[in-house]
C-alpha positions as CSV (number, residue, x, y, z in Angstrom):
1,M,-22.5,1.5,1.1
2,Y,-24.5,-0.9,3.3
3,F,-22.3,-2.5,6.1
4,E,-23.4,-3.6,9.5
5,F,-20.7,-3.1,12.1
6,N,-20.4,-5.7,14.8
7,R,-17.6,-7.4,16.6
8,Y,-17.2,-9.9,13.8
9,S,-17.3,-7.7,10.8
10,A,-15.5,-4.7,12.4
11,L,-12.5,-6.7,13.6
12,L,-12.0,-8.2,10.1
13,F,-12.5,-4.8,8.6
14,V,-9.5,-3.5,10.6
15,F,-7.2,-6.1,9.1
16,F,-8.8,-5.7,5.7
17,L,-8.1,-1.9,5.7
18,H,-4.5,-2.3,7.0
19,G,-3.7,-5.1,4.5
20,L,-5.0,-3.0,1.7
21,V,-2.9,0.0,2.8
22,Y,0.2,-2.1,3.0
23,S,-0.5,-3.6,-0.4
24,I,-0.7,-0.1,-1.9
25,L,2.4,1.0,-0.1
26,L,4.4,-2.0,-1.3
27,L,3.2,-1.5,-4.9
28,R,4.3,2.2,-4.7
29,K,7.6,1.2,-3.2
30,G,8.1,-1.4,-5.8
31,M,7.4,1.1,-8.6
32,V,9.7,3.8,-7.2
33,N,12.6,1.4,-6.4
34,E,11.9,-0.9,-9.4
35,S,11.7,-3.7,-6.9
36,R,10.0,-6.8,-8.3
37,S,9.7,-8.5,-4.9
38,D,7.8,-5.6,-3.4
39,K,5.3,-5.8,-6.3
40,W,4.8,-9.5,-5.8
41,L,4.3,-9.1,-2.1
42,A,1.8,-6.3,-2.8
43,A,-0.1,-8.8,-5.0
44,F,0.0,-11.5,-2.3
45,L,-1.4,-9.1,0.3
46,L,-4.2,-8.0,-2.0
47,L,-5.1,-11.7,-2.5
48,C,-5.1,-12.1,1.3
49,V,-7.4,-9.1,1.7
50,L,-9.8,-10.4,-0.9
51,Y,-9.7,-13.8,0.9
52,I,-11.2,-12.5,4.1
53,T,-13.6,-10.1,2.3
54,P,-16.6,-12.6,2.0
55,W,-16.6,-13.4,5.7
56,M,-16.1,-9.7,6.7
57,V,-19.0,-8.3,4.5
58,G,-20.9,-11.5,5.2
59,F,-21.1,-10.6,8.9
60,G,-21.8,-7.1,7.7
61,G,-25.1,-8.3,6.2
62,W,-24.2,-8.7,2.6
63,Y,-25.3,-12.3,2.2
64,D,-28.8,-11.3,3.4
65,T,-29.2,-8.2,1.3
66,Q,-29.5,-7.7,-2.5
67,P,-27.7,-6.7,-4.7
68,F,-24.7,-7.4,-2.4
69,R,-25.6,-11.1,-2.1
70,D,-25.3,-11.5,-5.9
71,L,-22.0,-9.6,-5.9
72,L,-20.5,-12.1,-3.4
73,F,-21.9,-15.0,-5.4
74,Y,-20.7,-13.9,-8.9
75,I,-17.5,-12.1,-8.1
76,P,-14.6,-14.5,-7.2
77,F,-13.0,-13.1,-4.0
78,Q,-11.0,-16.1,-3.0
79,H,-8.3,-16.6,-5.7
80,L,-6.9,-19.7,-4.3
81,F,-5.2,-20.8,-7.5
82,W,-3.2,-17.6,-7.6
83,M,-1.9,-17.4,-4.1
84,G,0.6,-20.3,-4.5
85,P,2.2,-19.0,-7.7
86,V,2.5,-15.5,-6.3
87,I,4.4,-16.6,-3.2
88,F,6.7,-18.7,-5.5
89,F,7.4,-15.6,-7.7
90,Y,7.9,-13.5,-4.6
91,V,10.6,-15.8,-3.2
92,Q,12.3,-16.0,-6.5
93,S,12.3,-12.2,-7.0
94,L,13.9,-11.7,-3.5
95,L,16.6,-14.3,-3.9
96,N,17.5,-14.1,-7.6
97,P,18.0,-10.8,-9.4
98,S,17.9,-12.6,-12.7
99,F,14.3,-13.7,-12.2
100,R,11.9,-12.2,-14.6
101,F,8.2,-13.1,-15.1
102,R,8.2,-14.4,-18.7
103,K,5.6,-15.8,-21.1
104,K,6.4,-19.3,-20.0
105,D,5.4,-18.4,-16.4
106,V,1.8,-17.6,-17.4
107,W,0.9,-21.3,-17.2
108,H,1.3,-21.0,-13.4
109,L,-1.6,-18.5,-13.4
110,L,-3.7,-20.5,-15.9
111,P,-5.9,-22.4,-13.3
112,G,-6.8,-19.1,-11.7
113,L,-7.6,-17.5,-15.0
114,L,-9.9,-20.5,-15.9
115,Y,-11.7,-20.1,-12.6
116,F,-12.2,-16.4,-13.4
117,V,-13.5,-17.3,-16.8
118,F,-15.9,-19.8,-15.1
119,S,-17.2,-16.9,-12.9
120,V,-17.8,-14.8,-16.0
121,V,-19.7,-17.7,-17.7
122,M,-21.9,-17.9,-14.5
123,V,-22.8,-14.2,-14.7
124,I,-23.6,-14.3,-18.4
125,T,-25.7,-17.5,-18.1
126,D,-27.7,-16.6,-15.0
127,K,-28.1,-12.8,-15.5
128,L,-28.2,-12.3,-19.2
129,V,-29.3,-15.6,-20.8
130,L,-31.5,-17.5,-18.4
131,K,-32.2,-14.5,-16.1
132,K,-32.5,-16.8,-13.2
133,Y,-30.3,-18.8,-10.9
134,F,-28.8,-21.8,-12.7
135,F,-25.3,-22.2,-11.5
136,L,-26.3,-20.8,-8.1
137,A,-29.5,-22.7,-7.7
138,N,-28.3,-24.2,-4.5
139,G,-28.0,-20.7,-3.0
140,E,-24.3,-21.1,-1.9
141,D,-21.3,-19.1,-2.7
142,P,-19.2,-21.0,-5.3
143,D,-16.0,-19.7,-3.7
144,F,-16.7,-22.1,-0.8
145,D,-17.5,-25.2,-2.9
146,T,-15.6,-28.2,-1.5
147,W,-13.9,-29.0,-4.9
148,Y,-12.5,-25.5,-5.2
149,Q,-11.4,-25.2,-1.6
150,L,-9.6,-28.6,-1.8
151,A,-8.0,-27.9,-5.1
152,G,-6.9,-24.5,-4.0
153,F,-5.3,-26.0,-0.8
154,I,-3.4,-28.5,-2.9
155,S,-2.2,-25.8,-5.2
156,M,-0.9,-23.7,-2.4
157,L,0.8,-26.7,-0.7
158,V,2.6,-27.6,-4.0
159,Y,3.8,-24.0,-4.5
160,F,4.9,-23.8,-0.9
161,I,7.1,-26.9,-1.5
162,F,8.5,-25.3,-4.6
163,S,9.3,-22.2,-2.7
164,L,10.9,-24.0,0.2
165,R,13.0,-26.1,-2.2
166,Y,14.1,-23.0,-4.0
167,Y,15.2,-21.3,-0.8
168,N,17.1,-24.4,0.4
169,L,19.0,-24.7,-2.9
170,Y,19.8,-21.0,-2.6
171,R,21.2,-21.5,0.9
172,R,23.4,-24.3,-0.3
173,M,24.7,-22.1,-3.1
174,I,25.2,-18.8,-1.4
175,V,27.9,-20.0,1.1
176,Q,29.9,-21.2,-1.9
177,V,30.0,-17.9,-3.7
178,V,30.2,-14.9,-1.3
179,S,32.0,-14.1,2.0
180,Y,29.0,-12.3,3.5
181,A,26.5,-15.2,3.2
182,E,24.9,-14.7,6.5
183,L,23.7,-11.2,5.4
184,V,21.9,-12.7,2.4
185,L,20.6,-15.9,3.8
186,F,17.4,-14.0,4.2
187,K,15.9,-15.2,7.4
188,W,12.9,-13.2,6.3
189,V,12.3,-15.7,3.5
190,R,12.4,-18.5,6.1
191,N,10.0,-16.6,8.3
192,F,7.7,-15.8,5.4
193,L,7.5,-19.4,4.4
194,L,6.8,-20.4,8.0
195,A,4.0,-17.9,8.1
196,F,2.5,-19.2,4.8
197,L,2.8,-22.7,6.2
198,S,0.9,-21.6,9.2
199,M,-1.9,-20.4,6.9
200,L,-2.0,-23.8,5.3
201,I,-2.0,-25.6,8.6
202,L,-4.8,-23.3,9.8
203,R,-6.9,-24.1,6.8
204,L,-6.3,-27.8,7.3
205,L,-7.2,-27.7,11.0
206,F,-10.5,-25.9,10.3
207,F,-11.3,-28.3,7.5
208,I,-10.9,-31.2,9.9
209,A,-13.0,-29.3,12.4
210,T,-15.9,-29.2,10.0
211,L,-16.0,-33.0,10.3
212,I,-16.9,-32.7,14.0
213,P,-20.6,-32.3,14.7
214,A,-20.1,-29.9,17.6
215,F,-18.3,-27.5,15.3
216,H,-21.5,-27.1,13.2
217,Q,-23.4,-25.8,16.2
218,L,-21.2,-22.7,16.0
219,S,-22.7,-21.9,12.6
220,Y,-20.7,-19.1,10.9
221,V,-18.9,-18.1,14.0
222,G,-16.7,-21.1,14.0
223,P,-15.1,-20.6,10.6
224,W,-14.9,-16.8,11.4
225,W,-12.0,-17.7,13.7
226,E,-10.1,-19.2,10.8
227,F,-10.3,-15.9,8.9
228,L,-9.3,-13.9,12.0
229,F,-6.2,-16.0,12.5
230,F,-5.5,-15.8,8.8
231,A,-5.7,-12.0,8.9
232,V,-3.3,-11.9,11.8
233,I,-0.8,-13.9,9.9
234,F,-1.0,-11.8,6.7
235,Y,-0.7,-8.7,8.9
236,Y,2.6,-10.0,10.2
237,I,3.7,-10.7,6.7
238,A,2.7,-7.2,5.6
239,I,4.7,-5.4,8.4
240,N,7.8,-7.5,8.2
241,G,7.7,-7.8,4.4
242,Y,7.6,-4.1,4.0
243,S,10.8,-3.7,6.0
244,N,12.6,-6.7,4.5
245,S,12.5,-5.9,0.8
246,V,16.3,-5.9,0.1
247,E,17.0,-8.2,-2.8
248,T,20.2,-10.3,-3.3
249,K,22.7,-9.4,-6.0
250,V,23.8,-13.0,-6.8
251,S,22.2,-14.2,-10.0
252,F,21.7,-17.9,-10.6
253,R,19.5,-20.5,-12.2
254,L,18.4,-23.9,-11.0
255,N,16.2,-26.9,-11.8
256,L,13.9,-27.7,-8.9
257,L,13.5,-31.3,-10.1
258,T,17.2,-32.1,-9.6
259,Y,19.5,-32.0,-6.6
260,K,22.3,-30.2,-8.4
261,T,23.7,-27.0,-6.9
262,P,22.3,-23.9,-8.8
263,Q,24.4,-22.5,-11.6
264,L,26.0,-19.1,-10.9
265,L,25.4,-16.5,-13.6
266,Q,28.0,-13.9,-14.3
267,Y,26.8,-10.9,-16.3
268,H,29.1,-8.9,-18.4
269,G,26.7,-6.0,-18.7
270,P,23.7,-4.5,-16.9
271,F,20.2,-6.0,-16.8
272,V,17.8,-4.6,-19.4
273,N,14.8,-3.5,-17.4
274,D,11.2,-4.3,-18.4
275,Q,12.3,-6.7,-21.2
276,E,12.2,-10.4,-21.4
277,E,15.8,-10.8,-22.6
278,I,18.7,-9.8,-20.5
279,T,22.4,-9.5,-21.2
280,E,24.1,-12.7,-22.0
281,A,25.6,-14.3,-18.9
282,E,28.5,-16.7,-18.3
283,V,27.3,-19.9,-16.6
284,V,29.4,-21.1,-13.7
285,E,28.9,-24.7,-12.6
286,L,29.4,-25.1,-8.9
287,D,29.2,-28.9,-9.0
288,N,32.9,-29.2,-9.6
289,D,33.4,-32.8,-10.5
290,N,35.2,-32.0,-13.7
291,A,37.0,-28.9,-12.5
292,K,39.8,-30.8,-10.7
293,A,40.6,-33.0,-13.6
294,E,40.7,-30.0,-16.0
295,Q,43.1,-28.0,-13.8
296,N,45.3,-30.9,-12.7
297,E,46.4,-31.4,-16.2
298,E,48.2,-28.0,-15.9
299,Q,49.5,-27.9,-12.3
300,D,49.4,-29.9,-9.0
301,L,46.5,-29.2,-6.7
302,S,48.9,-28.5,-3.8
303,E,50.5,-25.7,-5.8
304,W,47.1,-24.1,-6.3
305,K,46.4,-24.3,-2.6
306,N,49.6,-22.5,-1.9
307,R,48.8,-19.8,-4.5
308,L,45.4,-19.4,-2.9
309,L,46.8,-19.0,0.6
310,Q,49.4,-16.6,-0.6
311,Q,46.7,-14.5,-2.3
312,M,44.6,-14.4,0.8
313,K,47.5,-13.7,3.2
314,D,49.7,-11.3,1.2
315,K,47.0,-9.4,-0.6
316,K,44.6,-9.6,2.4
317,M,41.6,-10.0,0.1
318,Y,39.6,-11.1,3.1
319,E,39.4,-7.4,4.2
320,D,36.9,-6.8,1.4
321,P,33.5,-7.2,3.1
322,E,31.9,-8.1,-0.2
323,L,34.6,-10.5,-1.4
324,S,33.1,-13.1,-3.8
325,L,34.2,-16.3,-5.4
326,T,34.3,-14.5,-8.8
327,Q,36.7,-11.8,-7.5
328,L,39.0,-14.4,-6.0
329,S,39.1,-16.5,-9.2
330,R,39.9,-13.5,-11.3
331,A,42.8,-12.6,-9.0
332,L,44.2,-16.1,-9.4
333,E,43.4,-16.0,-13.2
334,T,41.3,-19.2,-13.1
335,N,37.6,-20.1,-13.1
336,P,35.2,-19.9,-10.1
337,S,34.2,-23.5,-10.3
338,F,37.8,-24.6,-9.8
339,I,38.3,-22.3,-6.9
340,S,35.1,-23.5,-5.3
341,M,36.3,-27.2,-5.7
342,L,39.7,-26.2,-4.4
343,I,38.3,-24.7,-1.2
344,N,35.7,-27.5,-0.7
345,K,38.0,-30.4,-1.3
346,G,41.4,-28.9,-0.4
347,F,40.3,-27.2,2.8
348,G,37.1,-29.0,3.7
349,V,35.0,-25.8,4.1
350,N,32.8,-23.7,2.0
351,F,33.9,-20.3,0.6
352,N,32.1,-18.3,3.2
353,D,33.8,-20.1,6.1
354,F,37.1,-20.2,4.3
355,V,37.2,-16.4,4.1
356,N,35.9,-15.9,7.7
357,Q,38.8,-18.1,9.0
358,F,41.3,-15.5,7.7
359,R,39.3,-12.7,9.1
360,I,39.2,-14.3,12.6
361,E,42.9,-15.0,12.5
362,A,43.6,-11.4,11.6
363,I,41.3,-10.3,14.5
364,K,43.1,-12.6,16.9
365,E,46.5,-11.2,15.9
366,M,45.3,-7.7,16.4
367,M,43.8,-8.5,19.8
368,A,47.0,-10.3,20.8
369,K,48.9,-7.1,20.1
370,G,46.5,-5.1,22.3
371,E,44.6,-3.4,19.5
372,H,41.4,-4.0,21.5
373,K,42.6,-1.5,24.0
374,R,42.6,1.3,21.4
375,Q,39.4,0.6,19.6
376,T,36.2,-1.5,19.9
377,L,36.1,-5.2,19.0
378,L,33.5,-4.3,16.4
379,G,35.8,-1.7,14.9
380,I,38.5,-4.4,14.6
381,A,36.0,-6.8,13.0
382,Y,35.0,-4.2,10.4
383,E,38.7,-3.5,9.7
384,C,39.2,-7.3,9.0
385,G,36.3,-7.6,6.6
386,F,33.2,-8.3,8.7
387,N,30.2,-6.0,8.0
388,S,27.9,-6.7,10.9
389,K,28.2,-7.4,14.7
390,A,26.0,-10.5,14.5
391,T,28.0,-12.1,11.7
392,F,31.2,-11.4,13.5
393,N,30.0,-12.9,16.8
394,R,28.6,-16.1,15.1
395,A,31.7,-16.6,12.9
396,F,34.1,-16.1,15.9
397,K,32.1,-18.6,18.0
398,K,31.9,-21.1,15.2
399,I,35.6,-21.1,14.4
400,T,37.2,-20.7,17.9
401,G,34.4,-22.2,20.0
402,Q,34.5,-19.1,22.2
403,S,33.0,-15.6,22.1
404,P,35.4,-12.7,21.4
405,K,35.3,-11.7,25.1
406,E,35.9,-15.2,26.3
407,W,38.9,-15.5,23.9
408,L,40.3,-12.2,25.2
409,Q,39.9,-13.3,28.8
410,K,41.6,-16.6,28.2
411,N,44.5,-15.5,26.0
412,T,45.2,-11.9,27.2
413,G,43.8,-11.8,30.6
414,T,41.6,-8.8,29.7
415,V,38.1,-8.4,28.4
416,G,38.8,-5.4,26.2
417,S,36.3,-2.9,25.0
418,T,32.7,-3.4,24.2
419,L,31.5,-4.6,20.8
420,S,29.5,-1.5,20.0
């Protein structure tokens, strides 16, 4: 196939090839592991690869050579209306195991489908009916029409906002329902959204640059830098996304148009794979305005606080590294929404911090007895319910205001063993 290698086309070709390989690897990984998030990220990387293709092959001589020129003109490579929805579906599939692509979600892809149909109409009209350029009489690639680039940018910006809001609502919810929230706060989602935001800012900056006369003197070389930087960003997404494909196990549903906390879903059976309908779930409202009133009719709130403290201290439930709000509510024979309200209002903390307080107190007691001289601090942390070194360090510092070693030095006069 005709392709002229030079410093512009060759450099983009490297990112094109690597992006395509990562897309295939993620698709295979998603199929093997039945991971929806990997499949959505594979789709996003494919769209990114197609996005840089016109500029790559353009510098490779395609725009100056037939039939490659017509291929670039009639085949849509920049699917701007699909990039936004795909990143939105990717974020949902990572954070919410109950997310399924359903028939109602097709409307998100409708603008992109319409643009594809428009491209088909152009081919039929120009090549089969009129047998001359009609839609492309101006000799320019329709992918770079101002209306399409502007509309595509707006679409991506809107879906970025949707994704960011979804992530923020997830962060608000997760600390209320699990005791290992830090492990599933998914910093990768934050980094992914920042990377996508960088893509949007990059496009905006280069659009502004086109308004500067001096920029036009660079001809095609100026915009080439946009595609190079874009390629670097999606390469970063490819590498890190491939190694950060663990999906959370906490199911929920939310309304992006309200400020309510997401509703927790408790399934009484397994998901039904590859079907629209999944097992019926119990909906747990975490906005607990009515929970206190319902429970206060039976017993005083202070009595429930004592029961909760007794459960945590005597049964040492905090030692379970995967302790959840649901497990604790079942042990107390009440509903999760009430326990969530009890912890928030009665103790002034969220569920994650509530459990970590007991873990830290247990660790301090063990260190005060000299246990740190017989095993590592990390070993003590694991024994008391923590499941990572970073989570232990941050929780200890947050609750005591000191690092574990600083606390040991101040309270026992020793520094103990290492954390590892």
